[in-house]
N, C-alpha and C positions, 0 to 999 in steps of 0.2 A: 421419507418423511421430511428430511431436511430440505430437499429440493422443492417440495411442495410448499413448505413454509416460506422459502424465499419467493416462490411464485405468488402466493397470496399477499405477502408483504409488498411486492412490487405493485400489484393491482391496487391495494388500499392506499399506499403512500403516494403514488404518482397519478392515480386515476387513469392509468394506461394499462392495457394488457401487454403481454410480452411482444406480440407482433407490432402493436402501435408504437411501443417504445423503440423497437428496432427501426421502424420507418422514420421516426423523428430524429434518431441519433446517427444512423449509418448512411453511407453512400448508397444511391439507388441500385448500383450493380451488386453491392453486398446484400442488400435487401432481396433482390431477385434470386440470388443464390440461396439465401436462407428460406425464402418462400418455396422454392423448388424442393429443397431438402425436406421441409415440413410437409409438403404435399406428398412426397415419397413415403414419409412415415405414416401418413393417414391412409395412403393406398395400401401399404403393407398391412396395416391394421384391418382394413376392409377385406383384403385378400385372406387373412387369417380367419376372419369371421365367416366369409363365404365357405371356405374349406371346412371349418369347424361345424357349421350348421349342416353342410352337406353330409359330413360324416355322421352327425347326430341323426339326421333323417334316415340315413342308410342303416344305422344300428337299430333304431327304434321301430322303423316302418318297413325296412327292407327295400327302400327306394334306391335305384342305382346312383352312384356318386355323381355322374354327369347330370342326371335329372335333379338331384338334390341341389346342385349348384344353380341350376336355372330357377328352382323354386325360391331360392333366397332373394331373387329379384323382387318378389312380392312384398318384402319387408318395408318397402316404401309406404305401403298402406299403414303400417304401424306408426311410421313417422308422421303421416298426415293426421292420424287420430291424435297423436301426442301434441302436434303443432297447434291443433284446434283448441287445446286446453291452455294451461298456463305453464310457465317455467317450473313452478312449484310441482305441477303434475309430473313433469319429466323427472324431477328429483325423486319424487315418491316412487315412480316406476323403476328408476335405477336402483333405489333402495330395496324395492320388493324383489327384483331380479337377483340382486346380490344376496339377500336373505335366503332365497331359494337355493342358490349355489352353495351357500354356507351350510344350510340344513342337509343337503344331499351329501356333502363330503364329511360332515360331522357324523352322519349315520355310518358312512364307509369307515371312518376312523374308529368308531366304537366297535364295529364288527371286526376290524383288522387286529385289534388288541396289540398294538406295537409295544416293544420293549422300550420303556421310557429312557433307560440309561443309554441305549444305542441311539435313540432319537436326539438326546442332548449332545452326544458326541458328534452326531451328524451335522449339527449346526456349526461346528468348527471347520473352517476352510482348510483344504489340503493343497500343498504346493503342486500336486499332480494336476490340479485344475488348470494351472498355467502352463505346465510343461507338456501335457497330453493334448494334442490338437483336437482330438475327438471330444474330449470332455470340455475343452475350452469353447468349442463351437456351440455345444448345448448350453453351457453356462452363460455365454454371451446372448444366446436366444432368450434365456430366462431373464437376464438383465433387461433386455429390450421389452419383453412382455410385461415385466413388473413395473418399470418406471414409465414407459411409453412417452416419448418426447412431446407429442401433441397435447398430452394432458397438462403439461406445464403452461402452454398457451391457454388451454381451457380454464384452468384454475385461476389464472391471473385475471381472467375476464369475469368468470362466474362469481367470484368473491365480491365484485363491485355491485352485484344485484342485491346484496344484503343492505338492510336499513340501518345506517349508522351516521352520526353527525360528521359532516366533512370538516371537522376541526382537528387540531392536534390531539386533543384529549380523546375525541371520538375515534380517530384513526388508531391511536395507541390501544384503546380498548378493543377495537375491531380486530387488530392483529393478534391480540392475546386470545380472544374468543375463537378466531379463525384457526389459530394454532391448535387449540384444544379439539375443535371439530375435525380438523384435518387429521390430526394424530389418531383420534379414536377411529375414524373411518379407515385409515390405512392400517391400523392394528387388526381390524376385521379382515382386510385384504391379506395381511401377513398370515393370519390364522388359516385362511382359505388356501393360500399358496403353500403353506407348510403342510396342511392336511393332504393336498394332492401328492406331494413328494413322499410323505410318510406312508400314506396308503399304498403307493406304488412299491415302496421298499418292503413294507410289512407283508403285503399280499403276494408279492412275486419273489423278490430276492431273498427274503427271510422266511418264506413258506417252507413247509415240510411235505414233500421235497421242494427245493427251490424251483421256480418257474423262470428260467433264465432267458428263454427265447420269446421275449416280449419286445417286438420291434416297433409297434405303432399303437395308435389309439384303439384300433379294431381288435388287436390282440388283447389289449387291456380289458376292453369291454367283455370279450368272450371268456376270458379267464377269471374275471372278478367273481362271478357267481360260483365257480368251482372252488376258488381259493377261500372266499369268505363264507361259503355255504348258504348263500341267499341270492335268489334271482333278482330280488329288489335292488341289490347292490349294483348290478349291471344296468338295470333300468334307470335308477337314479343317476348313475354316471352319465348316461345319454341325455337325461333331462338337464343336468347341470351344464353339459356341453352346449345344449341348445340355448339355455338361459344366458350363458356367457356370451354367445354370439349376438343375441338381441341387445344385451347390455352394451356391447361394443358398437352396435349400430348407432345408438343414440349419442354416445360420447364422441364417436368418430365424426358424425355429421355436424355436431355442435362445434367441434374443434375446427373442422373444415371451414365453417362460416367465419369463425374468429380469425383464422389464419388469412383467408382471402380478403376479408374486410380490413384487417389490420395492416397487412403488407401492401395491398393494392388499392385500398379505398373502394372496393368493388363489392356490391351486394348482390346476392342471388337467393331466390326462394329456397328454403331448406329441402323441399321435395325434389326440386330440379338439381340441386347440388347432390342429393342422394342418388338420383338416377345416373348422373354422369360418373360419380365415384364408383357406384356399384357396377355399372357397365364396364368400366376399366378393369375391375377385379374379376368379373365373371368370365371374360374371354380366356385369360391364361388358366384359370382354375378349371373351366369346363374342358379345355383342350388337354390339359394334363390328366384330368380324370378319365377322359375318353381314350387317350392314347396309352398312358402309363398305369392307370388303375390306382389301387389304394396305396401302393408303395410310392408312386410318384406324388400323390396327394399328400402323403405323410411328410415326404421330403420338402414339398412346397410349404407346408405349414411351419416347419422349423425354420426354413430359410426366411420366411416373412418376418419372424421374430428376430432373427439375426439382423435383418435390414433395419428394424426398429432400433436395435442397439447401435448400429453403425451411424444412424442419424442423430443419436442422442447428444453427442458433444456439440452439435450445431445449435441446439436449443439451450444447453447448459451454459455455454460460454457467455452469450449475451445476458442470460439470467444472472450469472455470478457477477459479470461486469457492472450491470446496472445497480444491483443491490449492494455492491461493495463501494459504490461511488457516492459521495455526498453531493456531487453535482446533480445527480438524478434523483436521489432520495432524501437529501438533506439530513435532518437529524434522525431519520429512520434507516439510514445506511447501516450496514453490518458493522458490528464491533470488529476490532482487529482479529480476534481469535476466530470469529465466525467467518470472516473473509478467508483466513488461512485454511479452515476446514473446507470451505466452498471450493477454493482453487485446487486443493488437494484431491477433492472428489472429481473435479473436472479432469485433472491429470490422470487419475486412476482409471476413469472410464475411457478416456482417450487411449491410454497405454494398453488397456485390455483389448480394445478394438484393433489398434495397430498391430498388436502381437498376433491376433487372429488372422489378419490379412497377410502378414509376413509369413506366418507358418503355413497358411494355405497356399501362398504363392510358391514357397519352397517345395511343398509336397505336390504341387500341381493339381490340387483339388480343393473344392470349397464346399464342405459338408456333403460328401458323397454318401450314397445309401449305405455302403458297407460300413463307413465310419459311424453313421448314425446308429446302425444296429449294434455295433460293438459298444458304443458309448452308453446307449440305453441299457 
């Protein structure tokens, strides 16, 4: 929420998205590095979407994983339909998909009937997350999947499409209203993300008897009906997975446009951008699906989210730099205490990622399948 607030403030106060601000302020070599990292984040997101949708097709329709990966290439048609409408239509479509995901998991949550005292205790972090490499790997993946670095570029651009007077008073009001809108939207996301984890804990690890051998999404899908006593629980789980993938399609493509135009001043038709990005994601996903099957696909899914987290500091640093400087934002620059919080967040995210890399290097593995099973 805090980082998205900084992102919208940058867009409103400077009339620049994060990529454009980097291009104006940094050396070309630095910008090329930031662009490559941002593209890597977008590719990782698209990879996760390809894998997630392929798993959803496999669960709901019985389509082989490799075939499901190839089917995801057709979602460019969805983008063409959306592109033919307005940006407002895209926002409504994203909102509808998010509402569908929320409805599915709220149903799962009601059926799971979790112990709320245990849920509240579960929100408190444990030092084991930092010391246990397996837990740290998954926690870092959750961080990347939740914050998504390319969304910082996207939000700083999208906020400028709002109708507000380009005056000091108008910008001040727009920042306040944008903060309310962003916070409410991310509260919904927080509820959905929480529901996913709570359902998993209540349905499997706290079930009677506990179902501890849940290694991947397919296991979760197959065991949900048994644990919650409803076939609808499994079906809605697959539907939510498919909706999440399509939601990611739209935001990933929009982010790609903004990143490319902002850093390189190069424009490309959204559908062509989609084809190129999707093509790059399909090749490794289809290969892994065909050769390694569902276990390899599950590994690839988590790895893509860890990549997102590893790229996050490269978006957070310039964001904090610009919003903390009166040179770039003038009177809209962060207050001293907000700057301290922002830099501490950057250091925390960076330290978490560095710790993961160091622990993985020491152990000689980076998110192996065995580690993934134990941590789940």
